[in-house]
Every structure is written in C-alpha cells, then in structure tokens.
N, C-alpha and C positions, 0 to 999 in steps of 0.2 A: 504494500500500500504506500503510495506517495503522499507525504505530508506536505500540505500547502502552508507556506509561511505567511504570516499575517502581520509582520512588523509594520508600524505606522507609515514609515517612509515608502515602503513597498505598496501599501494600500492606497496612499494618497501622495504619489510622487510630485504632483503639481504644487504641493504645499511644503516641499522640502525646506525652502528658506524660512518660511514662517514657523515650521516646527522647530528648527534650530533656534530661531530668535525667541520664541515663546518659552522654550526650555530654559534659556538663559535669563529671561526677564520676568517670567511669571511663575511664581512658586506653586500656585494652584495647578496650572497646566503641567508643570514638571512632575508634581505628585501624581496626577491622573495618568500622565505618560508612563511613569514608572510602574504604576499599578496595571495599566494596559499590557505592558510587556511581561510582567510577572504572570498575569492570567494567561496570556498567549503562550508562554513557555509551558505552563501547566497543561493547557489544552493540547499542545503538541506532544507532550509526554503521554497524555491519555490516548491520543489518536495513534501513537506509535506503540501503544500497549506496554511502554516502559513502566507506566504507573497504571495498572489495570483498575478501573472503577466502573460503577454502573453507568448505563446509558443516561440515566437521569442526572447523575452528577456531572457527566461530560456536557450534557445539554445546558445545565445551569451555568457552568463555566463559560460556555459559548455565548449564552445570553448576557452574562456579566461583561464579557469582552465587547459585545456589540453595543451595550449601553455606554461603556467607557468610550468606545470609538465615536459614538454619536455626540457625546459631550465634547470630546476633543475636536471633532469636525466643526461643531458649532462655534467653538472658541477660535478655530482657525479662520472660519468665514468672517467672524466679527473683526478679527485682527486685520483682515484684508480690506475692510471697508474704511 
C-alpha cells in the first residue's frame, strides 16, 4: 500500500511563502502547524500499519487532520488579503 503524504506545503504549494512567514510571525499558526504535522505522522503510521489501530481511531485522526488543515487554510487566505 502506498502512503500518501499530506504535509502542508505539499497540500497547499501555492501558499509556500505564506506558510513560512506565518510560522515565523504567528504563534497560533505555528502551534496549529505543528499539531497538523504530528497528527499527519500519526495517520501515516496507522495507514502503514506500523501502529495498528481500529478503523474508527484512524478515521478520527483523519478528521482531526482535516479540521486543522481547514483552520490553517483559513489563516493563510486571510494573510493573503
């Protein structure tokens, strides 16, 4: 099974510059960014079955990742205006 990587720059390449800037200048963005990447690593371990868990647990982590990504995306859009 191929594991798809969901790092934020890969997911939103058009925001590469804003991601870097916000990580340096906005502590809330930086905290959410770090949390997003921790959850992403957890999901990737679950998907590769390095860390076997129930389907429900994996889906909950994926939902959390999506919620974080939505928050980060909203902050990126606001920063671009």
